[in-house]
Every structure is written in structure tokens, then in C-alpha cells.
C-alpha positions as CSV (number, residue, x, y, z in Angstrom):
1,M,-116.8,63.7,23.7
2,F,-118.9,65.4,21.0
3,L,-118.5,68.7,19.3
4,C,-121.4,70.5,17.6
5,H,-121.3,73.0,14.8
6,V,-124.1,75.3,14.0
7,A,-124.4,76.4,10.4
8,E,-126.7,79.4,9.8
9,T,-128.3,80.1,6.4
10,T,-128.2,83.8,5.4
11,T,-129.4,85.7,2.4
12,T,-128.6,89.1,0.9
13,N,-132.3,90.1,0.5
14,P,-134.7,90.4,3.4
15,P,-135.6,86.8,4.4
16,V,-139.0,85.6,3.9
17,T,-138.6,82.6,6.2
18,T,-135.8,81.7,8.7
19,A,-134.3,78.3,8.2
20,P,-133.4,76.4,11.3
21,P,-129.7,75.9,12.0
22,T,-128.1,72.6,10.9
23,I,-126.5,70.8,13.8
24,V,-123.8,68.3,12.9
25,T,-122.5,66.1,15.7
26,I,-119.0,64.6,15.2
27,P,-117.7,62.3,17.9
28,F,-113.9,62.2,18.5
29,I,-111.5,60.7,21.1
30,E,-108.5,62.5,22.3
31,C,-105.3,60.4,22.5
32,P,-103.0,59.2,23.8
33,A,-104.7,60.0,27.1
34,V,-107.4,57.6,26.0
35,P,-106.5,54.4,24.1
36,C,-107.9,54.4,20.5
37,P,-110.3,51.6,19.6
38,A,-109.4,48.8,17.2
39,D,-108.8,49.6,13.6
40,S,-107.9,53.2,14.4
41,I,-104.7,55.2,15.0
42,C,-103.8,58.2,17.1
43,L,-103.5,60.9,14.4
44,E,-102.2,64.2,15.7
45,G,-103.8,63.9,19.1
46,V,-107.2,62.5,17.9
47,C,-108.2,58.9,17.2
48,Q,-108.9,58.4,13.6
49,C,-110.5,55.2,12.2
50,R,-109.1,53.6,9.1
51,S,-110.4,54.7,5.8
52,G,-113.5,52.7,5.0
53,T,-114.7,52.9,8.6
54,F,-116.1,55.6,10.9
55,L,-116.4,56.1,14.7
56,Q,-119.7,55.1,16.2
57,D,-120.4,54.4,19.9
58,G,-116.7,54.2,20.6
59,H,-115.9,51.6,17.8
60,C,-114.8,51.8,14.2
61,V,-117.6,50.5,12.1
62,P,-117.3,49.5,8.4
63,A,-119.1,51.8,6.0
64,Q,-119.1,53.0,2.4
65,V,-116.7,55.9,2.2
66,F,-116.2,58.3,-0.7
67,P,-113.1,60.3,0.0
68,G,-112.0,63.5,-1.7
69,E,-110.1,66.8,-1.4
70,L,-111.7,70.2,-1.1
71,H,-109.4,73.0,-2.2
72,F,-110.4,76.4,-0.9
73,T,-108.6,79.1,-2.8
74,N,-110.3,82.0,-0.9
75,R,-109.1,80.8,2.5
76,E,-105.8,81.5,4.2
77,F,-103.9,78.6,5.8
78,K,-102.7,79.1,9.4
79,V,-100.1,76.9,11.1
80,E,-102.6,75.9,13.9
81,M,-104.8,74.3,11.3
82,S,-102.4,71.3,11.0
83,D,-103.0,70.5,14.7
84,R,-106.2,68.5,14.9
85,T,-106.6,69.4,18.6
86,S,-106.5,73.2,18.0
87,E,-109.6,75.3,18.1
88,I,-109.1,76.7,14.6
89,F,-108.9,73.2,13.2
90,R,-112.1,72.1,14.9
91,K,-114.0,75.2,13.9
92,T,-112.9,75.0,10.2
93,A,-113.5,71.2,10.1
94,H,-117.0,71.6,11.5
95,E,-117.9,74.4,9.0
96,I,-116.9,72.2,6.1
97,S,-118.7,69.1,7.5
98,A,-121.9,71.1,8.0
99,A,-121.7,72.4,4.4
100,L,-121.2,68.9,3.0
101,Y,-124.0,67.6,5.2
102,E,-126.4,70.1,3.6
103,A,-125.3,68.9,0.1
104,L,-125.6,65.2,0.8
105,K,-128.3,64.8,3.4
106,D,-131.0,63.8,1.0
107,V,-129.0,60.8,-0.4
108,P,-130.2,57.5,1.0
109,G,-127.8,56.0,3.5
110,Y,-125.8,59.2,4.1
111,Q,-124.3,59.5,7.6
112,R,-121.9,62.4,7.7
113,S,-118.8,63.9,6.3
114,E,-115.5,64.1,8.3
115,V,-112.5,66.3,7.8
116,V,-109.4,64.2,8.3
117,R,-106.8,66.9,7.9
118,L,-106.1,70.5,6.8
119,E,-103.0,71.2,4.7
120,E,-101.3,74.2,3.2
121,G,-101.9,75.3,-0.3
122,S,-104.4,78.0,0.4
123,V,-106.5,75.5,2.4
124,R,-106.7,71.8,1.3
125,A,-109.1,69.7,3.3
126,T,-109.2,65.9,3.0
127,V,-112.7,64.7,3.7
128,N,-114.5,61.3,4.0
129,N,-118.1,61.2,2.9
130,I,-119.6,58.3,4.9
131,F,-122.6,56.2,3.7
132,E,-124.2,53.0,4.8
133,N,-126.1,50.5,2.6
134,T,-126.4,52.9,-0.4
135,N,-126.4,52.4,-4.1
136,T,-124.8,55.8,-4.6
137,S,-121.6,55.8,-6.7
138,E,-118.5,57.9,-6.5
139,D,-119.6,60.0,-9.5
140,D,-123.0,60.7,-7.9
141,V,-121.3,62.1,-4.8
142,K,-118.9,64.2,-6.9
143,D,-121.8,65.7,-8.8
144,L,-123.8,66.6,-5.7
145,I,-120.8,68.3,-4.0
146,E,-120.0,70.3,-7.2
147,T,-123.6,71.4,-7.3
148,A,-123.4,72.6,-3.7
149,I,-120.2,74.5,-4.5
150,N,-121.8,76.3,-7.3
151,K,-124.8,77.3,-5.1
152,S,-122.5,78.4,-2.3
153,S,-120.5,80.5,-4.7
154,D,-123.6,82.5,-5.6
155,T,-124.6,83.0,-2.0
156,G,-121.0,83.4,-0.5
157,G,-121.4,80.2,1.6
158,V,-118.7,78.0,3.1
159,L,-118.0,76.1,-0.1
160,S,-117.6,79.2,-2.3
161,G,-114.4,79.3,-4.3
162,A,-113.8,75.5,-3.6
163,S,-113.1,72.6,-5.9
164,F,-113.7,68.9,-5.2
165,T,-111.4,66.1,-6.4
166,P,-112.3,62.4,-5.6
167,E,-109.5,60.3,-4.2
168,N,-108.7,56.6,-4.1
169,L,-110.0,55.1,-0.9
170,C,-106.9,52.8,-0.6
171,D,-104.6,55.8,-0.6
172,V,-106.3,57.9,2.1
173,E,-104.6,57.8,5.5
174,P,-105.0,56.0,7.7
175,L,-104.8,53.3,5.1
176,P,-107.6,50.8,5.1
177,C,-105.2,47.9,4.7
178,D,-101.8,47.1,6.2
179,S,-99.3,48.3,3.6
180,I,-96.7,45.5,4.4
181,S,-98.8,42.3,4.5
182,A,-102.0,43.2,2.5
183,K,-103.0,44.8,-0.7
184,C,-106.1,47.0,-1.0
185,T,-108.9,47.2,-3.6
186,H,-112.0,49.3,-3.4
187,E,-115.4,49.1,-5.1
188,N,-118.5,51.3,-4.5
189,G,-116.9,53.0,-1.5
190,R,-115.9,49.7,0.2
191,A,-112.3,48.7,0.8
192,R,-111.2,45.1,0.6
193,C,-108.0,43.7,1.9
194,S,-106.2,40.6,0.6
195,C,-103.0,39.0,1.7
196,K,-99.8,39.6,-0.3
197,T,-97.7,36.7,-1.4
198,G,-96.0,35.1,1.6
199,Y,-98.7,36.0,4.1
200,I,-101.8,34.3,5.3
201,P,-105.0,35.6,6.8
202,T,-105.5,36.0,10.6
203,M,-108.6,35.5,12.5
204,Y,-108.1,38.7,14.6
205,S,-108.3,41.3,11.7
206,N,-109.4,41.5,8.1
207,T,-107.1,44.5,7.4
208,I,-103.8,42.8,8.2
209,C,-102.2,39.5,7.4
210,R,-99.5,37.5,9.2
211,G,-96.4,35.8,8.1
212,C,-95.4,32.2,8.9
213,P,-92.7,31.6,11.6
214,S,-89.1,31.3,10.5
215,G,-88.5,27.9,8.8
216,Q,-92.0,27.7,7.4
217,E,-93.8,29.0,4.3
218,P,-97.4,29.6,3.4
219,D,-99.5,26.8,2.0
220,G,-102.9,28.2,1.3
221,D,-104.2,29.5,4.6
222,K,-101.8,27.5,6.6
223,C,-98.0,27.2,7.1
224,K,-95.8,24.2,6.3
225,S,-92.2,23.4,7.0
226,C,-89.5,24.4,4.5
227,K,-87.7,22.0,2.2
228,F,-84.4,20.5,3.4
229,G,-81.7,23.1,3.3
230,Y,-84.0,26.2,3.4
231,G,-85.1,28.4,6.2
232,G,-85.8,31.9,7.3
233,F,-88.8,34.0,6.3
234,N,-90.9,32.1,3.7
235,C,-87.9,29.7,3.2
236,N,-85.9,32.4,1.3
237,D,-82.7,31.6,3.1
238,S,-80.7,28.9,1.4
239,S,-77.5,29.3,3.5
240,L,-78.2,26.0,5.3
241,L,-78.2,24.1,1.9
242,A,-75.0,25.8,0.9
243,V,-73.4,24.7,4.3
244,V,-74.5,21.1,3.7
245,V,-73.2,21.0,0.2
246,V,-69.8,22.5,1.1
247,S,-69.6,20.2,4.1
248,C,-70.2,17.1,2.0
249,V,-67.6,18.2,-0.6
250,L,-65.0,18.9,2.1
251,G,-65.8,15.7,3.9
252,G,-65.3,13.7,0.7
253,I,-61.9,15.4,0.0
254,L,-60.8,14.7,3.6
255,L,-61.9,11.1,3.3
256,I,-59.8,10.7,0.1
257,L,-56.8,12.2,1.8
258,V,-57.1,9.9,4.8
259,L,-57.4,6.8,2.6
260,A,-54.4,8.0,0.5
261,V,-52.2,8.4,3.7
262,I,-53.3,5.0,5.0
263,S,-52.5,3.4,1.7
264,Y,-49.1,5.1,1.5
265,H,-48.1,4.0,4.9
266,G,-49.2,0.4,4.2
267,W,-47.2,0.3,1.0
268,R,-44.1,1.5,2.8
269,R,-44.4,-1.1,5.5
270,Y,-45.0,-3.8,2.9
271,S,-42.0,-2.7,0.9
272,K,-39.7,-2.9,3.9
273,R,-40.8,-6.4,4.7
274,K,-40.6,-7.8,1.1
275,P,-37.2,-9.6,0.5
276,D,-35.0,-8.3,-2.3
277,D,-34.2,-11.4,-4.5
278,S,-31.9,-9.3,-6.6
279,S,-29.5,-8.4,-3.8
280,S,-26.7,-10.5,-2.5
281,P,-27.4,-12.9,0.4
282,Y,-24.3,-11.5,2.1
283,S,-24.3,-8.3,4.0
284,I,-22.9,-5.2,2.3
285,G,-19.3,-4.7,3.1
286,E,-18.8,-8.2,4.5
287,S,-15.2,-9.4,3.7
288,W,-14.3,-12.8,2.4
289,P,-12.7,-15.3,4.7
290,A,-8.9,-15.2,4.9
291,G,-7.2,-17.4,2.3
292,V,-10.2,-17.6,0.1
293,N,-10.3,-16.2,-3.4
294,P,-13.5,-14.4,-4.5
295,I,-15.8,-15.9,-7.1
296,S,-14.9,-15.1,-10.6
297,R,-16.5,-11.9,-11.9
298,A,-17.3,-10.7,-15.4
299,T,-14.8,-8.1,-16.7
300,T,-14.7,-5.9,-19.7
301,K,-11.1,-6.9,-20.5
302,W,-10.9,-10.1,-22.5
303,N,-8.3,-12.6,-21.4
304,S,-8.3,-15.7,-23.5
305,T,-6.1,-17.7,-21.0
306,R,-8.7,-17.2,-18.3
307,S,-12.0,-18.2,-19.6
308,M,-15.3,-19.6,-18.4
309,E,-17.0,-21.7,-21.0
310,M,-19.9,-24.1,-21.3
311,R,-19.8,-26.9,-23.8
312,E,-21.4,-30.3,-24.4
313,A,-19.5,-33.4,-24.0
314,A,-20.2,-37.1,-24.0
315,Y,-17.3,-37.9,-21.8
316,T,-16.1,-37.1,-18.4
317,D,-14.2,-33.9,-17.7
318,V,-12.9,-32.1,-14.8
319,L,-14.4,-29.1,-13.0
320,G,-11.9,-26.4,-13.4
321,D,-8.2,-26.5,-14.1
322,R,-6.4,-29.3,-12.4
323,T,-3.3,-27.2,-12.2
324,Q,-5.0,-24.6,-10.0
325,Q,-4.0,-24.1,-6.4
326,T,-5.9,-25.4,-3.4
327,N,-7.6,-22.1,-2.7
328,S,-9.2,-22.3,-6.2
329,A,-10.9,-25.5,-5.1
330,V,-12.3,-23.6,-2.1
331,S,-13.7,-21.0,-4.4
332,Y,-15.4,-23.7,-6.4
333,H,-16.8,-25.1,-3.3
334,M,-18.3,-21.7,-2.4
335,F,-19.6,-21.3,-5.9
336,S,-21.4,-24.6,-5.8
337,R,-23.0,-23.8,-2.5
338,R,-24.4,-20.6,-4.0
339,L,-25.7,-22.6,-6.9
340,C,-27.5,-24.9,-4.4
341,R,-28.9,-21.9,-2.5
342,L,-30.3,-20.3,-5.7
343,N,-32.0,-23.6,-6.6
344,Y,-30.1,-24.2,-9.9
345,F,-30.6,-27.9,-9.7
346,P,-33.1,-27.9,-12.6
347,L,-30.1,-27.3,-14.7
348,I,-28.5,-30.7,-14.9
349,L,-24.8,-30.5,-14.8
350,R,-22.6,-33.4,-15.8
351,L,-19.7,-33.5,-13.5
352,S,-17.2,-36.3,-13.5
353,H,-17.1,-37.8,-10.1
354,A,-14.0,-39.8,-11.0
355,S,-12.0,-36.8,-12.0
356,C,-12.6,-35.0,-8.7
357,R,-9.4,-34.4,-6.8
358,P,-9.4,-34.5,-3.1
359,S,-9.6,-30.7,-3.0
360,T,-12.8,-30.6,-5.0
361,K,-14.7,-33.6,-3.7
362,S,-16.9,-31.4,-1.6
363,V,-18.3,-30.0,-4.9
364,C,-18.9,-33.3,-6.4
365,S,-20.4,-34.8,-3.3
366,M,-23.2,-32.3,-3.4
367,L,-24.6,-33.9,-6.6
368,P,-26.1,-37.3,-6.9
369,R,-24.0,-39.9,-8.6
370,H,-26.6,-40.9,-11.1
371,L,-26.8,-37.3,-12.4
372,A,-23.1,-37.4,-13.5
373,S,-23.7,-40.6,-15.5
374,R,-26.8,-39.3,-17.3
375,S,-26.0,-35.7,-17.9
376,H,-24.6,-34.3,-21.2
377,L,-23.8,-30.7,-20.2
378,L,-20.3,-29.9,-19.1
379,I,-19.2,-26.7,-17.4
380,N,-15.6,-25.9,-17.6
381,L,-14.7,-23.2,-15.1
382,K,-11.3,-21.6,-14.9
383,P,-11.1,-19.2,-12.0
384,T,-8.9,-16.3,-11.9
385,Q,-5.6,-16.6,-10.0
């Protein structure tokens, strides 16, 4: 669909010649009834190409664009002007476009001027001055527009009472580059988009970049896998590494505890099996046989008449007191058996075999006869009554 605006030139004095009307054709596509082309958005009911491009033959074509704002102080803003599909917006936009066309039509490469939006503040019009393959600079465009404003003020034209302020191409909506993944720079009316850190170019568009899948990070123009323990977008998530570290620490602690428990139980089992050489071979609480006196014990009370002594002698002596009762001989017999059980034979005892009475022969018979003749150590034991 195309709209045409006819701009007529008038003078206050009787005209000498009549100038032909200036016809400006501005294509537009209404949306969302009709899908907008690539690199354009549906802006208030009309498809609008990104800044740095213009609509031609149904496509957004790159161009050199010098944007700016015209501020009309002698115009009154109406609410309908904010609606790009309204009649008043189209009429006002075409009047402004025709006036700018007259100011810039002689510049090489000039195509047209488009009004992007009308805003309140008297009337503020955002315009894109579109060129192709031109050496004209932003300052040149500003000077030409200001010259046209001055002439229009003298004749009462459309631009009378207006002021023009150039704007940054990268800041004019629709933005020429994706604000999330790309950064914009401009030079001589051309916008250039480059990928931000963490994004890589895509073959489908030069105004937007793409991020790597989760678990990968950019490596030049490609994606590579994250290091061990990292994940998420651009490998910024280190929670997996934290889980691995904590798991290793807890696993080590658990292993130490298990080994400690196993060692403790093994020690307990070994302690129960190990014999106690310091304890008596007899069971605790076991009573002595009837008629047998217990073995003599050490006592804190000294009794000179009942002594146990060890002395050297070169002659034969008796084991014990010969005046003791028979049951004392039995006690000596049990004492000698305990000496044998505890392996006290390295201690050579000289016991007189000839002096053994019938009641103590069992003690003497436990020792070889040749030991009694060669020993020099005599033990004289006097048991208690």
C-alpha cells in the first residue's frame, strides 16, 4: 500500500510562475494483519524497519540513515497523532516528509525521509533521512535541514518554527542491533552490530547473535564444552563443582569412620581371644579341695615364727618344716605343681632327695636326681598352719 502527499508551494506576492507539486511516495505495511518482513517490527499497527534500513519492495534494505528530531513549537499535539494508523498521523507525517524531501533532494544518494513517530511536547517528530551510497556526513544533513527551516520560517512553510537535533543511530527505535546479544556502533550513517561477550555470530542475521547451549561456552565463533564441574549458560554455574568437592570430603570422612569401626571391632575380638597370663589358672570363686590348706600368701603382718626364706647351702636340707602336718605336704605338692606349670625349671633348686619324707616324695620326684646333687640354692619353706 502506498500513500502520497502533495506539497504545494505558495507565496504572499502574486506568483510569477507556478511550481509543480512535490509528490512523495512512502510505502507502508499494516500489521498484524500482514506479517512484517525480516528486520522489521510491528510498531503501533505499521511495520517499521530497523534503524539503518528502509522498506523497499516489501523488504528492509540496508542504507545510510541520519536520524534526528524535529521540534515544532507552533503546532499543537493531538492524542490521535500517537497512533501511526490514524489519519492525522499520516497527514502530518507526509507533510513533514515532503518538506524534508525539498530540503535534501539535491544531495547525491538521497532517497527519502520517514517519520517514525509523533510525540507530545508541542509536536516532536522523530525522522530518518535515508541515503544510499553517499559521502554526505551527519553535519552536512543538519546544515541543509536548518537552512530549509530558516527559509520556511520566512515563507510560513511546514518547517517554520521548528528546530532539528541529530540523534544517535544506535539509539533510535527500532534499534538496529539486538540490545541483549549485540552492541551497536555507527559511522557515516551506517550501523554495525558486533556480538557481546558470551555470544557468537549467527548465519541468519547480522543484527543479532546467539548464545551457546547450556554446558558450553564461546570459543571464537564456535562453542566448546565447559571445564569439569562447570555448566549452565557460558559455564557460569559452578554448583556441580561444589557438589563434587563436598561429596569427596563427605566420602572421605565416611570411609575413615568405617575403617575406625572395623578396627575397633577387630581389636575387641582379639582382646577377648588373647589369654591373660597375669590371672590365675583357676576359675574365680573355685574352692580348694577338702582337707587341703591353701598356698601361703604374703601378709602385711610380720610373723618371725612363720617365715619363707631362701638361702644358699652346700649341704642337703629339707623342704619345709618336718614337724608340719600331712596336709602341709599336700600344700607343698600343689605349690610344686604350680612351679612346674609356670615353667620355673630354669631356676635350679637344690632339694635333698634323701631328706624327703614319704609325705613329700611327690615333690621331690618331680625333679631329676642329678639336679639335687649339683644345685647350690636351697629354698626353705614354712607354710602357715
